[in-house]
N, C-alpha and C positions, 0 to 999 in steps of 0.2 A: 505699180498700181497701188492706190490707197487701200490699206487693209482695215481701216477703222470704220469707214462709212461709204455708202453709195447714194446716189441721188435718183429720185423718181420725179418726172415732170409730166403734166398732162397738157395737151395742146389740141387747138383747132384753128387753122389758118393763122399761124403766129410768126410769119416770116418777118414781121416788123419788130417782134420782141425776142424771139429765140436767140439770135446772134448776140444780143446783149447779155442775156442770161448765161449762155454758155461761155462767153468770154470772161464773165465774172468769176467763174468757178474752174477755169481751165487749169490753172496752176496747182489745183489740189490733186490732179491726177487720179480722180475717183471714177468709178464706173457710173455712167449716166444712162438711165432707162427712160424712154419716152412713150407714153401711151397716147395715141392720136385717135381722133374720132372722125377722120375722113377729110383731112385737109386737101384743098385744091390748089393751094398756092405752093411756094417753095419750102414749106415747113420740113417736109421729109428729106429734101435734098440738103438743107442746111444741117439737119441732124446727121446725115450720112457723112457730110464733110467734116464734122466734129467727131466722128466715130461713135455716135450714140446708138444704143440698141433701141429698136422701135417695135411697137406692136399696135394693132388696131382693135378698137371696141366701140360700137355705136353709143352715142351719148344720150343719156336720159336725164340725169342731173349730176351736179358736181359730187355730192356725197357717194352716189352709187358708182360714178366713174373712178373715184379714188379707191373705193372698196374693191373694184375689179383689179386696179393697178397693183395694189398691195398683195393680192392673191395671185396675180398672173406672173409677175417678175420674181424669180427665185433669187433673193438677195442673200448673199453669203458673207457679208460683212456684219459685225455686231450692231452697227447703227444704220438707220435709214433716214434720209432727209427728203421730205416731200415739198416741192416748190411748184407754183403756178408759173406759166410761161412769161407773164408780165411782171415778175419779180426779179430782182437782182440781188446778189450778195454784196454788201457794202465792204469797203476795205477793212472796217473794224471787225466785221463778222469773219471776213476771210482770215485775218490773223488768228482769231480764236479757233477756227477750224484747222489752220495749219499746225497749231500747237496741240490739237486735240489728241489725247491718248485714252483708250477705253478704260485702262486701269485706274485712271484718275477719276472715273465716274461710275465705279462699280456699284455704288448705292443708289444710282439714279436710273429711272426708266424713261424719262423724257425731258427735253429741254425747250423752253419757250424762247423764241426770237422776238425782238422788238421791231414792229413794222413802222416805216414811214410811208404814209400814203400821199401820193402826188396827183393832183387833179388840175389839168390844163396848165401844167408847169408850176403849180403852186404846192409846196409841202404844207399839208393840213396839220398845223401844230395844236390847234385848239378844237373846241367843239366835241371833246371826248375821244378824239382820233389819235392822240399821242399823249403819253406812251400807249401802245396797243399790243398786247402780247399774244403770240400765236404759237401753239405747239407745232413745231415744224421738224424736230429731230427726236427720234425715239428708238429704243431698242428693237431691233429687227425680231418680229414675231410677238412683240408686246403691243405695238400700235395697231390701231384699227380706225376705220372711217366711221364717223357718226352718221348713220343712215336714218336717224329719226327726223331729220329735217330735209326739206326739198331744195332749199336754196343755200343757206349758210353752211359752209363746210368747216369741220374741224376734225383733227385727229385726237384720239383718245388713248391714254395709257393708264395703267394702275400707278398710284403714287408710290414713291415720291418723284416729284419733278422739281426742276430748277428753272430760274429765269436768267437769261443773259441780257441785262438791261442795255448793255452797249453792243449787243450782237444784232445789228440792224439789217433787216431786209428792206429794200426800197421797192415799193409797188407803184407802178405807173402804167396804166393802160392807155397807150397812145391813141387807140381807136376812139377813146371817149373824149378826145379833143374836139370831135365832131358831135355836137349835142344831140343830133338826131339819132346817132348810134346809142348814146347813153339812154335816151328816152325809150327807144325801141327794145333795148335790152332789159331795161327795168320793167317795162310794160309785160314782157314775157315772165320775168321774175315775179311780178305781182300775182299772176295766175297760180304759180307754184306755192306762194306763201299763203294765199287765200285758201286753196285746197288743203294745204297742211293744217291751217288753223281750224277749219271746219272739222277736220278729222280729230283734232284735239278736243273740240267741243263734244264729239261723240265718244271720247275716250278710246279711239281707235289708234291713237298715236301718243306715246309717252316720252319724256325726256330721258336720254340715256345718262346724261351727267347729273350727279346729285347737286341741287341748287343750294349753294352756301355762299353768303356774302363775303365771309372771311376765308373762303377756300382758295383753291387754285384759280388762275384766270378763267379756265373753262367753267369751273363750278360758279364763279362769280357772274359770268355771262348768263348761265342757266338760271341764276337767282333773279337777274333783272328781266329775263324773258318770262318767267313765271308771273312776275308783277305785271308785265306788259299785257299778258293774255287776260288778266283780270280787270284791266282798265276799260272804261266804256269806249266803244268805237266811236269815231269821228272826233271825240274830244282828245284821245290819246295822241294823234299826230300833232295837234296844237301844243299839248303839254310838252311833248318830246322836243319839238322844234324850239320852244322857249328855253327848255333846259339846255339844250346844245348851244343855242345862239347867244343867250344871256349868261346863264350860270356857268357854263363851261367855255364862255368867252369866244364862241365861234365867230362873233362879229369882228375879231382881230385877225381873221385869216384872209382879209383882203377881198377884192371883188369876186375872184374865182372861188375863194373859200365860202363866201356868203352864198354864191350860186349853188355850190355843192351841198351845203348844209340845208338850204331850202328844199332842193329837189330830193336829196336822199333822206332828210330827216322829217320832212313834212309831206311833199308831193307824193312820193312813192308810198308812204304809209297810208295817206289818204286814199289813194287808188286801191290799195289792198282792202281797206275797210269797205269801199264801195262795192268792190267785186265780191266780198264776203256776203254782203246784203243781197246782191243780185243772185248769186248762187244759191242762197238759202230760199229766195223766192221761187227759184226754178226747181226746188225740191231736192237740193243737193244734200240735205241732212234730214234724217228721219226723226232724230231726238236732239233738239236744240236746247242747250242748257246754259246759255250765256247771258241770260238776263232779259230776253225780249218775251 
């Protein structure tokens, strides 16, 4: 059994994805724990076939689900790796993990992997989607889930951290090949984001990460989000889409890439802004301080 690290995965009806992920890490001989939120397909059977330890917890949002997972599973290896079921470990990352020794990283608390995002079979190389660094590996007991957001999930650790630029995880949600699934999913997400932003207007919710442009990838994302929240609603989806499509060359990602950048960069964020206005008119916020 691998003595350096263990894996934690969260799942819900992931029979289409889980075999792919588990096969990609099988040769590492590491402990794998899976937190499921009530799958009705063969997810748990597949996990059992691979010898995966499983537990159940009802789903509220991704950050809270990860928070429960980190606290529930008693990891006894010095490092923990957290992966979503629709991600796989690339051959390059697999080699880095095979060679990993705790003593070589005594000064480090966390390691960022580099994500390759695939939509409808197309790797999104542009539009700000690559390189894209995610903190996925961290010292056990040092890492936590950032529950200050409703939708976007990230792990947090005290600095120092490092980046494995060639340590790729490949993320491809095959369910999203059906566009109606993608739209329904992001319609649900838009409610979470709208509620979250209204709470930020009331100063009921604060960022956990320190916003720094020249900081870690997490701190840099926090800096951009701080700018985003100060931009005028309805205009900011337009600005963001132009930034991704033109300045970050999203137009070069081909037909499926263009569809993704339009839906994720413009449509989704416009729906969020519309829902914020609707919720405010319904009295969702008592003290509105966002410029209206």
